[in-house]
C-alpha positions, 0 to 999 in steps of 0.5 A, a space after each residue: 892397160 896398153 898393149 905394150 904393158 901386156 907385151 912386157 908382162 908376157 915377155 917377163 914370163 916367157 923369155 928367160 933370156 931377155 935380161 941377157 939379151 938387153 944387156 948385150 944390147 947395151 940397155 941401161 942398168 939401174 933404176 928407171 927414170 923419174 916420171 915427168 910430172 909437175 908436183 911439188 910434194 908426193 905423200 905416200 900413205 901406207 900401213 903394215 897391215 890391212 883394216 886400219 882405215 888407211 884409205 879412209 885417212 888418205 881420202 880425208 887428208 887429200 880432201 882437207 889439203 884440197 880445201 886449203 886451195 891447193 891443187 891436189 891429186 889422189 892416186 889409188 895404188 891399191 891395184 888389187 882392192 881400189 876403194 877410193 872412188 867408192 869413198 868419194 862417190 865417183 865409182 861410176 865415172 870414167 877418165 876421159 882420154 884427150 891428146 893421148 893423156 888421161 884426164 883424172 876424175 875431178 871431185 872438186 876444182 882442186 882435187 883429181 883422182 886416178 884409180 884402177 877401179 875406173 878401168 874395170 868393167 865392174 866392181 867385182 872384177 879382180 886384177 890378176 897381175 904380177 909385178 911388171 904389169 903393176 909397175 907398168 901401170 904405175 908409170 902410166 898413172 904418173 906420166 900419162 895422166 894430165 895431173 896439171 901443176 900439183 902442190 900435193 899428190 897423195 898416194 894411197 898404197 896397199 897394205 904391206 911393203 910390196 911392189 907398189 910401194 917400191 915402184 912409186 918410190 922409184 918412179 915419182 919425183 919429189 917424194 917427201 916421205 911417207 905417213 904410216 897409219 896404224 891402230 892402237 893394238 900391239 899387232 897393228 903397231 908391230 906391222 907399222 914399225 915394219 912399214 916405217 923401217 921399210 921406208 927408211 931403207 928406201 932412203 925416204 923420210 917418215 913424215 910421221 905416224 897417225 893412230 886411226 881408230 883411237 877410241 870411238 866417239 859415242 854417238 849419244 854423248 860425244 865421249 870417247 871409248 877406248 875400243 882398241 886401247 890407245 897410245 900405241 901409235 904415239 909409242 911407235 913414233 917415239 920408238 922410231 924417233 919420228 913425228 907423231 902426227 896425231 890420233 883420229 877417233 873412230 866415228 860411226 859417222 865416218 863409216 857411213 860417210 865412206 859407204 855413202 861416198 862423201 868424205 867425212 870432213 865435208 859434213 861433220 864440221 867441229 866434231 871431235 873426229 873432224 877436229 882430229 883430221 884437221 889437226 893431223 893435216 896441219 901437222 903433216 903440212 908442217 912437217 912437209 914445210 919443215 923438210 923443204 926448207 
């Protein structure tokens, strides 16, 4: 990131009196201002724990939204484990900087992507950052990226309820709410409930719950096998009093599609999982439209 960002991090670590000095100098208190970005609907995608397929859901939802003809951005804020570029087959690309603005990497004419992965020298390089550095990066990903006029910005967040989720909620304009992704098991559902309550504490709307890996589609007969049981996500939505956006079965072809860098919905039309993703996307758009009326 920029030198200013690095200096900000060093100052937070080394100058214990900086906060007092700023207050004496009359620095404004409270939350930072919203980033200036032309977007109608910011959608946060998060989960209470890792391993529930959140990034896969984010990728396919963003692609599905872009397929409707709407200008869509996909912001990968899993700073320590950015996987979105790999799932889209663009991990070897780099954003272009023009007139002091960063151009997102375009997957299609309607879908642009920004990820920390684009800024790392290789895929094995770790990001060893504390909170202030991450917040500065998020500010840059919003304000210094030439997103254009967006209908949707889908934000893929890391698991849990930490700095990234807090920062994007504070900095992004027009945050319509959050989608909670879970798998059917009790442990995952318990963490999903925490994530939903976290969103409510931020005075944001829970747009709904998605139950991912809800059964597995047999590659031979297309029947659904309940590997991890089913219904946990729906019950969590009912207990929370929030919409249930639907379930997405586990399909071995979806795993392969992610590894090959091709969104599943590009080439598996009319399969049970494809239909599920499309239905979830429709239900999500309906929730956004209902909230904006």
